PDB file as gemmi writes it, atoms N, CA and C in Angstrom:
CRYST1    1.000    1.000    1.000  90.00  90.00  90.00 P 1                      
ATOM      1  N   MET A   1      49.465 -26.219  35.867  1.00  0.00           N  
ATOM      2  CA  MET A   1      48.648 -25.565  35.051  1.00  0.00           C  
ATOM      3  C   MET A   1      47.867 -26.615  34.118  1.00  0.00           C  
ATOM      4  N   ASP A   2      46.667 -26.481  34.150  1.00  0.00           N  
ATOM      5  CA  ASP A   2      45.930 -27.716  33.338  1.00  0.00           C  
ATOM      6  C   ASP A   2      45.481 -27.065  32.011  1.00  0.00           C  
ATOM      7  N   GLN A   3      44.588 -27.738  31.266  1.00  0.00           N  
ATOM      8  CA  GLN A   3      44.232 -27.415  29.963  1.00  0.00           C  
ATOM      9  C   GLN A   3      43.393 -26.149  29.965  1.00  0.00           C  
ATOM     10  N   SER A   4      42.446 -26.168  30.939  1.00  0.00           N  
ATOM     11  CA  SER A   4      41.482 -25.091  31.052  1.00  0.00           C  
ATOM     12  C   SER A   4      42.097 -23.755  31.215  1.00  0.00           C  
ATOM     13  N   MET A   5      43.268 -23.685  31.936  1.00  0.00           N  
ATOM     14  CA  MET A   5      44.020 -22.495  32.191  1.00  0.00           C  
ATOM     15  C   MET A   5      44.735 -21.952  30.916  1.00  0.00           C  
ATOM     16  N   VAL A   6      45.236 -22.926  30.194  1.00  0.00           N  
ATOM     17  CA  VAL A   6      45.958 -22.714  28.933  1.00  0.00           C  
ATOM     18  C   VAL A   6      44.912 -22.056  27.951  1.00  0.00           C  
ATOM     19  N   LEU A   7      43.617 -22.704  27.903  1.00  0.00           N  
ATOM     20  CA  LEU A   7      42.624 -22.330  26.980  1.00  0.00           C  
ATOM     21  C   LEU A   7      42.193 -20.823  27.385  1.00  0.00           C  
ATOM     22  N   TYR A   8      42.049 -20.554  28.674  1.00  0.00           N  
ATOM     23  CA  TYR A   8      41.718 -19.398  29.260  1.00  0.00           C  
ATOM     24  C   TYR A   8      42.595 -18.277  28.817  1.00  0.00           C  
ATOM     25  N   MET A   9      43.831 -18.532  29.027  1.00  0.00           N  
ATOM     26  CA  MET A   9      44.902 -17.595  28.723  1.00  0.00           C  
ATOM     27  C   MET A   9      44.898 -17.244  26.997  1.00  0.00           C  
ATOM     28  N   ALA A  10      44.728 -18.385  26.286  1.00  0.00           N  
ATOM     29  CA  ALA A  10      44.690 -18.157  24.891  1.00  0.00           C  
ATOM     30  C   ALA A  10      43.535 -17.420  24.384  1.00  0.00           C  
ATOM     31  N   LYS A  11      42.414 -17.523  25.074  1.00  0.00           N  
ATOM     32  CA  LYS A  11      41.122 -17.021  24.873  1.00  0.00           C  
ATOM     33  C   LYS A  11      41.168 -15.408  25.000  1.00  0.00           C  
ATOM     34  N   GLU A  12      41.755 -15.127  26.231  1.00  0.00           N  
ATOM     35  CA  GLU A  12      42.038 -13.653  26.574  1.00  0.00           C  
ATOM     36  C   GLU A  12      42.986 -13.063  25.791  1.00  0.00           C  
ATOM     37  N   ALA A  13      44.037 -13.697  25.341  1.00  0.00           N  
ATOM     38  CA  ALA A  13      44.981 -13.074  24.490  1.00  0.00           C  
ATOM     39  C   ALA A  13      44.480 -12.767  23.128  1.00  0.00           C  
ATOM     40  N   VAL A  14      43.760 -13.734  22.525  1.00  0.00           N  
ATOM     41  CA  VAL A  14      43.164 -13.524  21.295  1.00  0.00           C  
ATOM     42  C   VAL A  14      41.957 -12.557  21.287  1.00  0.00           C  
ATOM     43  N   GLY A  15      41.246 -12.604  22.294  1.00  0.00           N  
ATOM     44  CA  GLY A  15      40.266 -11.484  22.442  1.00  0.00           C  
ATOM     45  C   GLY A  15      40.862 -10.083  22.592  1.00  0.00           C  
ATOM     46  N   THR A  16      41.869  -9.887  23.229  1.00  0.00           N  
ATOM     47  CA  THR A  16      42.572  -8.594  23.379  1.00  0.00           C  
ATOM     48  C   THR A  16      43.220  -8.137  22.066  1.00  0.00           C  
ATOM     49  N   VAL A  17      43.726  -9.088  21.520  1.00  0.00           N  
ATOM     50  CA  VAL A  17      44.334  -8.673  20.021  1.00  0.00           C  
ATOM     51  C   VAL A  17      43.336  -8.353  19.075  1.00  0.00           C  
ATOM     52  N   VAL A  18      42.240  -8.986  18.938  1.00  0.00           N  
ATOM     53  CA  VAL A  18      41.193  -8.552  18.129  1.00  0.00           C  
ATOM     54  C   VAL A  18      40.602  -7.260  18.530  1.00  0.00           C  
ATOM     55  N   LEU A  19      40.434  -7.022  19.818  1.00  0.00           N  
ATOM     56  CA  LEU A  19      39.722  -5.834  20.418  1.00  0.00           C  
ATOM     57  C   LEU A  19      40.616  -4.657  20.024  1.00  0.00           C  
ATOM     58  N   VAL A  20      41.862  -4.785  20.309  1.00  0.00           N  
ATOM     59  CA  VAL A  20      42.854  -3.600  20.034  1.00  0.00           C  
ATOM     60  C   VAL A  20      43.168  -3.531  18.504  1.00  0.00           C  
ATOM     61  N   GLY A  21      43.417  -4.515  17.827  1.00  0.00           N  
ATOM     62  CA  GLY A  21      43.736  -4.407  16.464  1.00  0.00           C  
ATOM     63  C   GLY A  21      42.681  -4.137  15.430  1.00  0.00           C  
ATOM     64  N   GLY A  22      41.456  -4.621  15.977  1.00  0.00           N  
ATOM     65  CA  GLY A  22      40.385  -4.555  14.978  1.00  0.00           C  
ATOM     66  C   GLY A  22      40.064  -3.125  14.415  1.00  0.00           C  
ATOM     67  N   PRO A  23      39.965  -2.126  15.201  1.00  0.00           N  
ATOM     68  CA  PRO A  23      39.669  -0.891  14.606  1.00  0.00           C  
ATOM     69  C   PRO A  23      40.794  -0.439  13.620  1.00  0.00           C  
ATOM     70  N   ILE A  24      41.989  -0.556  13.776  1.00  0.00           N  
ATOM     71  CA  ILE A  24      43.110  -0.110  13.015  1.00  0.00           C  
ATOM     72  C   ILE A  24      42.918  -0.872  11.627  1.00  0.00           C  
ATOM     73  N   LEU A  25      42.781  -2.257  11.746  1.00  0.00           N  
ATOM     74  CA  LEU A  25      42.642  -3.080  10.605  1.00  0.00           C  
ATOM     75  C   LEU A  25      41.425  -2.701   9.701  1.00  0.00           C  
ATOM     76  N   GLY A  26      40.296  -2.378  10.404  1.00  0.00           N  
ATOM     77  CA  GLY A  26      38.984  -2.219   9.729  1.00  0.00           C  
ATOM     78  C   GLY A  26      39.148  -0.865   9.122  1.00  0.00           C  
ATOM     79  N   VAL A  27      39.743   0.167   9.671  1.00  0.00           N  
ATOM     80  CA  VAL A  27      39.814   1.560   9.055  1.00  0.00           C  
ATOM     81  C   VAL A  27      40.891   1.522   7.867  1.00  0.00           C  
ATOM     82  N   SER A  28      41.840   0.778   7.921  1.00  0.00           N  
ATOM     83  CA  SER A  28      42.882   0.580   6.884  1.00  0.00           C  
ATOM     84  C   SER A  28      42.128  -0.202   5.678  1.00  0.00           C  
ATOM     85  N   LEU A  29      41.274  -1.112   5.936  1.00  0.00           N  
ATOM     86  CA  LEU A  29      40.717  -1.888   4.991  1.00  0.00           C  
ATOM     87  C   LEU A  29      39.698  -1.039   4.238  1.00  0.00           C  
ATOM     88  N   LEU A  30      38.906  -0.204   5.007  1.00  0.00           N  
ATOM     89  CA  LEU A  30      37.944   0.630   4.334  1.00  0.00           C  
ATOM     90  C   LEU A  30      38.467   1.680   3.525  1.00  0.00           C  
ATOM     91  N   VAL A  31      39.526   2.270   4.129  1.00  0.00           N  
ATOM     92  CA  VAL A  31      40.235   3.429   3.199  1.00  0.00           C  
ATOM     93  C   VAL A  31      40.893   2.611   1.868  1.00  0.00           C  
ATOM     94  N   GLY A  32      41.542   1.605   2.043  1.00  0.00           N  
ATOM     95  CA  GLY A  32      41.998   0.981   0.960  1.00  0.00           C  
ATOM     96  C   GLY A  32      41.017   0.627  -0.135  1.00  0.00           C  
ATOM     97  N   LEU A  33      39.828   0.181   0.280  1.00  0.00           N  
ATOM     98  CA  LEU A  33      38.624  -0.175  -0.475  1.00  0.00           C  
ATOM     99  C   LEU A  33      38.248   1.090  -1.256  1.00  0.00           C  
ATOM    100  N   LEU A  34      38.049   2.172  -0.448  1.00  0.00           N  
ATOM    101  CA  LEU A  34      37.524   3.490  -1.071  1.00  0.00           C  
ATOM    102  C   LEU A  34      38.772   4.037  -2.134  1.00  0.00           C  
ATOM    103  N   VAL A  35      39.890   3.961  -1.771  1.00  0.00           N  
ATOM    104  CA  VAL A  35      40.811   4.410  -2.664  1.00  0.00           C  
ATOM    105  C   VAL A  35      40.880   3.581  -3.966  1.00  0.00           C  
ATOM    106  N   SER A  36      40.765   2.339  -3.755  1.00  0.00           N  
ATOM    107  CA  SER A  36      40.661   1.480  -4.964  1.00  0.00           C  
ATOM    108  C   SER A  36      39.764   1.669  -5.820  1.00  0.00           C  
ATOM    109  N   VAL A  37      38.368   1.905  -5.274  1.00  0.00           N  
ATOM    110  CA  VAL A  37      37.349   2.221  -6.131  1.00  0.00           C  
ATOM    111  C   VAL A  37      37.502   3.534  -6.793  1.00  0.00           C  
ATOM    112  N   PHE A  38      38.115   4.567  -6.055  1.00  0.00           N  
ATOM    113  CA  PHE A  38      38.304   5.841  -6.808  1.00  0.00           C  
ATOM    114  C   PHE A  38      39.457   5.725  -7.887  1.00  0.00           C  
ATOM    115  N   GLN A  39      40.449   4.859  -7.754  1.00  0.00           N  
ATOM    116  CA  GLN A  39      41.383   4.626  -8.824  1.00  0.00           C  
ATOM    117  C   GLN A  39      40.853   3.884  -9.963  1.00  0.00           C  
ATOM    118  N   ALA A  40      39.885   3.044  -9.693  1.00  0.00           N  
ATOM    119  CA  ALA A  40      39.264   2.152 -10.788  1.00  0.00           C  
ATOM    120  C   ALA A  40      38.282   3.110 -11.490  1.00  0.00           C  
ATOM    121  N   MET A  41      37.568   4.110 -10.708  1.00  0.00           N  
ATOM    122  CA  MET A  41      36.863   5.079 -11.525  1.00  0.00           C  
ATOM    123  C   MET A  41      37.485   6.157 -12.405  1.00  0.00           C  
ATOM    124  N   THR A  42      38.750   6.591 -11.861  1.00  0.00           N  
ATOM    125  CA  THR A  42      39.377   7.618 -12.600  1.00  0.00           C  
ATOM    126  C   THR A  42      40.590   7.033 -13.346  1.00  0.00           C  
ATOM    127  N   GLN A  43      40.747   5.892 -13.250  1.00  0.00           N  
ATOM    128  CA  GLN A  43      42.019   5.167 -14.007  1.00  0.00           C  
ATOM    129  C   GLN A  43      43.260   5.701 -13.554  1.00  0.00           C  
ATOM    130  N   ILE A  44      43.472   6.288 -12.412  1.00  0.00           N  
ATOM    131  CA  ILE A  44      44.691   6.705 -11.814  1.00  0.00           C  
ATOM    132  C   ILE A  44      45.313   5.582 -11.155  1.00  0.00           C  
ATOM    133  N   GLN A  45      46.568   5.241 -11.593  1.00  0.00           N  
ATOM    134  CA  GLN A  45      47.391   4.099 -11.006  1.00  0.00           C  
ATOM    135  C   GLN A  45      48.484   4.528 -10.300  1.00  0.00           C  
ATOM    136  N   GLU A  46      48.368   5.520  -9.355  1.00  0.00           N  
ATOM    137  CA  GLU A  46      49.651   6.079  -8.621  1.00  0.00           C  
ATOM    138  C   GLU A  46      49.641   5.153  -7.243  1.00  0.00           C  
ATOM    139  N   GLN A  47      50.854   4.739  -7.001  1.00  0.00           N  
ATOM    140  CA  GLN A  47      51.039   3.790  -5.918  1.00  0.00           C  
ATOM    141  C   GLN A  47      50.813   4.659  -4.526  1.00  0.00           C  
ATOM    142  N   THR A  48      51.294   5.796  -4.486  1.00  0.00           N  
ATOM    143  CA  THR A  48      51.318   6.456  -3.243  1.00  0.00           C  
ATOM    144  C   THR A  48      49.878   7.047  -2.943  1.00  0.00           C  
ATOM    145  N   LEU A  49      48.908   6.970  -3.921  1.00  0.00           N  
ATOM    146  CA  LEU A  49      47.524   7.247  -3.748  1.00  0.00           C  
ATOM    147  C   LEU A  49      46.891   6.330  -2.785  1.00  0.00           C  
ATOM    148  N   SER A  50      47.130   5.078  -2.898  1.00  0.00           N  
ATOM    149  CA  SER A  50      46.688   4.076  -2.002  1.00  0.00           C  
ATOM    150  C   SER A  50      47.504   4.125  -0.665  1.00  0.00           C  
ATOM    151  N   PHE A  51      48.830   4.456  -0.560  1.00  0.00           N  
ATOM    152  CA  PHE A  51      49.457   4.368   0.554  1.00  0.00           C  
ATOM    153  C   PHE A  51      49.327   5.423   1.691  1.00  0.00           C  
ATOM    154  N   ILE A  52      49.371   6.658   1.146  1.00  0.00           N  
ATOM    155  CA  ILE A  52      49.369   7.835   2.094  1.00  0.00           C  
ATOM    156  C   ILE A  52      48.026   7.911   2.618  1.00  0.00           C  
ATOM    157  N   PRO A  53      46.828   7.798   2.127  1.00  0.00           N  
ATOM    158  CA  PRO A  53      45.656   7.845   2.811  1.00  0.00           C  
ATOM    159  C   PRO A  53      45.428   6.792   3.946  1.00  0.00           C  
ATOM    160  N   LYS A  54      45.898   5.534   3.635  1.00  0.00           N  
ATOM    161  CA  LYS A  54      45.956   4.499   4.787  1.00  0.00           C  
ATOM    162  C   LYS A  54      46.755   5.048   5.906  1.00  0.00           C  
ATOM    163  N   VAL A  55      47.973   5.485   5.610  1.00  0.00           N  
ATOM    164  CA  VAL A  55      48.758   5.957   6.800  1.00  0.00           C  
ATOM    165  C   VAL A  55      48.186   7.037   7.594  1.00  0.00           C  
ATOM    166  N   VAL A  56      47.547   7.994   6.877  1.00  0.00           N  
ATOM    167  CA  VAL A  56      46.793   9.041   7.700  1.00  0.00           C  
ATOM    168  C   VAL A  56      45.680   8.609   8.476  1.00  0.00           C  
ATOM    169  N   ALA A  57      44.979   7.614   7.935  1.00  0.00           N  
ATOM    170  CA  ALA A  57      43.826   7.090   8.589  1.00  0.00           C  
ATOM    171  C   ALA A  57      44.247   6.270   9.858  1.00  0.00           C  
ATOM    172  N   VAL A  58      45.348   5.537   9.657  1.00  0.00           N  
ATOM    173  CA  VAL A  58      45.779   4.694  10.792  1.00  0.00           C  
ATOM    174  C   VAL A  58      46.209   5.620  11.988  1.00  0.00           C  
ATOM    175  N   ILE A  59      47.046   6.795  11.630  1.00  0.00           N  
ATOM    176  CA  ILE A  59      47.452   7.676  12.518  1.00  0.00           C  
ATOM    177  C   ILE A  59      46.304   8.424  13.309  1.00  0.00           C  
ATOM    178  N   ALA A  60      45.335   8.625  12.396  1.00  0.00           N  
ATOM    179  CA  ALA A  60      44.136   9.233  13.155  1.00  0.00           C  
ATOM    180  C   ALA A  60      43.366   8.324  13.997  1.00  0.00           C  
ATOM    181  N   VAL A  61      43.224   7.092  13.660  1.00  0.00           N  
ATOM    182  CA  VAL A  61      42.661   6.056  14.553  1.00  0.00           C  
ATOM    183  C   VAL A  61      43.575   5.824  15.787  1.00  0.00           C  
ATOM    184  N   LEU A  62      44.821   5.886  15.685  1.00  0.00           N  
ATOM    185  CA  LEU A  62      45.568   5.706  16.883  1.00  0.00           C  
ATOM    186  C   LEU A  62      45.514   6.799  17.806  1.00  0.00           C  
ATOM    187  N   LEU A  63      45.477   8.076  17.179  1.00  0.00           N  
ATOM    188  CA  LEU A  63      45.248   9.239  18.044  1.00  0.00           C  
ATOM    189  C   LEU A  63      43.925   9.313  18.692  1.00  0.00           C  
ATOM    190  N   LEU A  64      42.903   8.874  17.977  1.00  0.00           N  
ATOM    191  CA  LEU A  64      41.496   8.954  18.703  1.00  0.00           C  
ATOM    192  C   LEU A  64      41.342   7.835  19.667  1.00  0.00           C  
ATOM    193  N   LEU A  65      41.735   6.566  19.341  1.00  0.00           N  
ATOM    194  CA  LEU A  65      41.578   5.371  20.089  1.00  0.00           C  
ATOM    195  C   LEU A  65      42.791   4.961  20.919  1.00  0.00           C  
ATOM    196  N   GLY A  66      43.914   5.583  20.855  1.00  0.00           N  
ATOM    197  CA  GLY A  66      45.119   5.303  21.575  1.00  0.00           C  
ATOM    198  C   GLY A  66      44.857   5.088  23.083  1.00  0.00           C  
ATOM    199  N   PRO A  67      44.198   6.102  23.722  1.00  0.00           N  
ATOM    200  CA  PRO A  67      43.965   5.957  25.226  1.00  0.00           C  
ATOM    201  C   PRO A  67      43.263   4.783  25.542  1.00  0.00           C  
ATOM    202  N   TRP A  68      42.136   4.517  24.700  1.00  0.00           N  
ATOM    203  CA  TRP A  68      41.305   3.285  25.006  1.00  0.00           C  
ATOM    204  C   TRP A  68      42.131   1.984  24.823  1.00  0.00           C  
ATOM    205  N   MET A  69      42.816   2.033  23.696  1.00  0.00           N  
ATOM    206  CA  MET A  69      43.705   0.700  23.484  1.00  0.00           C  
ATOM    207  C   MET A  69      44.658   0.514  24.556  1.00  0.00           C  
ATOM    208  N   LEU A  70      45.312   1.593  25.110  1.00  0.00           N  
ATOM    209  CA  LEU A  70      46.248   1.482  26.243  1.00  0.00           C  
ATOM    210  C   LEU A  70      45.593   0.889  27.434  1.00  0.00           C  
ATOM    211  N   SER A  71      44.301   1.377  27.608  1.00  0.00           N  
ATOM    212  CA  SER A  71      43.616   1.005  28.847  1.00  0.00           C  
ATOM    213  C   SER A  71      43.141  -0.558  28.804  1.00  0.00           C  
ATOM    214  N   VAL A  72      42.977  -0.943  27.547  1.00  0.00           N  
ATOM    215  CA  VAL A  72      42.521  -2.532  27.391  1.00  0.00           C  
ATOM    216  C   VAL A  72      43.682  -3.233  27.508  1.00  0.00           C  
ATOM    217  N   LEU A  73      44.896  -2.739  26.930  1.00  0.00           N  
ATOM    218  CA  LEU A  73      46.092  -3.601  27.197  1.00  0.00           C  
ATOM    219  C   LEU A  73      46.640  -3.589  28.647  1.00  0.00           C  
ATOM    220  N   THR A  74      46.340  -2.484  29.439  1.00  0.00           N  
ATOM    221  CA  THR A  74      46.718  -2.334  30.751  1.00  0.00           C  
ATOM    222  C   THR A  74      45.783  -3.347  31.604  1.00  0.00           C  
ATOM    223  N   ALA A  75      44.518  -3.445  31.291  1.00  0.00           N  
ATOM    224  CA  ALA A  75      43.788  -4.212  32.057  1.00  0.00           C  
ATOM    225  C   ALA A  75      44.069  -5.830  31.711  1.00  0.00           C  
ATOM    226  N   TYR A  76      44.349  -6.074  30.521  1.00  0.00           N  
ATOM    227  CA  TYR A  76      44.743  -7.496  30.154  1.00  0.00           C  
ATOM    228  C   TYR A  76      46.039  -7.811  30.909  1.00  0.00           C  
ATOM    229  N   THR A  77      47.063  -6.882  30.943  1.00  0.00           N  
ATOM    230  CA  THR A  77      48.150  -7.192  31.524  1.00  0.00           C  
ATOM    231  C   THR A  77      48.106  -7.350  33.083  1.00  0.00           C  
ATOM    232  N   SER A  78      47.360  -6.407  33.547  1.00  0.00           N  
ATOM    233  CA  SER A  78      47.126  -6.440  35.038  1.00  0.00           C  
ATOM    234  C   SER A  78      46.294  -7.702  35.445  1.00  0.00           C  
ATOM    235  N   ASN A  79      45.367  -8.310  34.692  1.00  0.00           N  
ATOM    236  CA  ASN A  79      44.759  -9.424  34.954  1.00  0.00           C  
ATOM    237  C   ASN A  79      45.456 -10.668  34.846  1.00  0.00           C  
ATOM    238  N   LEU A  80      46.429 -10.614  33.792  1.00  0.00           N  
ATOM    239  CA  LEU A  80      47.438 -11.872  33.582  1.00  0.00           C  
ATOM    240  C   LEU A  80      48.276 -11.868  34.764  1.00  0.00           C  
ATOM    241  N   LEU A  81      48.851 -10.601  35.221  1.00  0.00           N  
ATOM    242  CA  LEU A  81      49.853 -10.707  36.335  1.00  0.00           C  
ATOM    243  C   LEU A  81      49.259 -11.018  37.608  1.00  0.00           C  
ATOM    244  N   THR A  82      47.946 -10.489  37.753  1.00  0.00           N  
ATOM    245  CA  THR A  82      47.152 -10.952  39.009  1.00  0.00           C  
ATOM    246  C   THR A  82      46.974 -12.531  39.170  1.00  0.00           C  
ATOM    247  N   GLN A  83      46.632 -13.092  38.079  1.00  0.00           N  
ATOM    248  CA  GLN A  83      46.464 -14.508  38.097  1.00  0.00           C  
ATOM    249  C   GLN A  83      47.699 -15.401  37.767  1.00  0.00           C  
ATOM    250  N   LEU A  84      48.833 -14.826  37.811  1.00  0.00           N  
ATOM    251  CA  LEU A  84      50.108 -15.500  37.477  1.00  0.00           C  
ATOM    252  C   LEU A  84      50.317 -16.588  38.522  1.00  0.00           C  
ATOM    253  N   SER A  85      50.026 -16.448  39.738  1.00  0.00           N  
ATOM    254  CA  SER A  85      50.228 -17.371  40.673  1.00  0.00           C  
ATOM    255  C   SER A  85      49.345 -18.511  40.519  1.00  0.00           C  
ATOM    256  N   THR A  86      48.127 -18.286  40.139  1.00  0.00           N  
ATOM    257  CA  THR A  86      47.011 -19.302  39.805  1.00  0.00           C  
ATOM    258  C   THR A  86      47.588 -20.187  38.557  1.00  0.00           C  
ATOM    259  N   PHE A  87      48.123 -19.422  37.502  1.00  0.00           N  
ATOM    260  CA  PHE A  87      48.640 -20.179  36.368  1.00  0.00           C  
ATOM    261  C   PHE A  87      49.778 -21.122  36.681  1.00  0.00           C  
ATOM    262  N   GLY A  88      50.603 -20.583  37.479  1.00  0.00           N  
ATOM    263  CA  GLY A  88      51.810 -21.238  37.894  1.00  0.00           C  
ATOM    264  C   GLY A  88      51.593 -22.403  38.927  1.00  0.00           C  
ATOM    265  N   GLY A  89      50.428 -22.453  39.629  1.00  0.00           N  
ATOM    266  CA  GLY A  89      50.183 -23.468  40.450  1.00  0.00           C  
ATOM    267  C   GLY A  89      50.805 -23.193  41.805  1.00  0.00           C  
ATOM    268  N   LEU A  90      51.151 -22.063  42.220  1.00  0.00           N  
ATOM    269  CA  LEU A  90      51.823 -21.692  43.375  1.00  0.00           C  
ATOM    270  C   LEU A  90      50.695 -21.230  44.385  1.00  0.00           C  
TER     271      LEU A  90                                                      
END                                                                             
């Protein structure tokens, strides 16, 4: 296995992680920002007010995008296992 193969594997892994994790992190960030602005405007400093909407939003994203995320991860794993003999030099 040479350096280009290692870089290819790393690039594919990072790309898959960003592609699958990005929507969840983005929605969580957006909901957290909206709740923080709401808390600053109303001066309500309740801890569960920031936690519960994020959990609900993340669950909604997982329900909506779960099949797509699973297909991306399946395609990545299939590609990795298909090229395993190339990576191993066999």
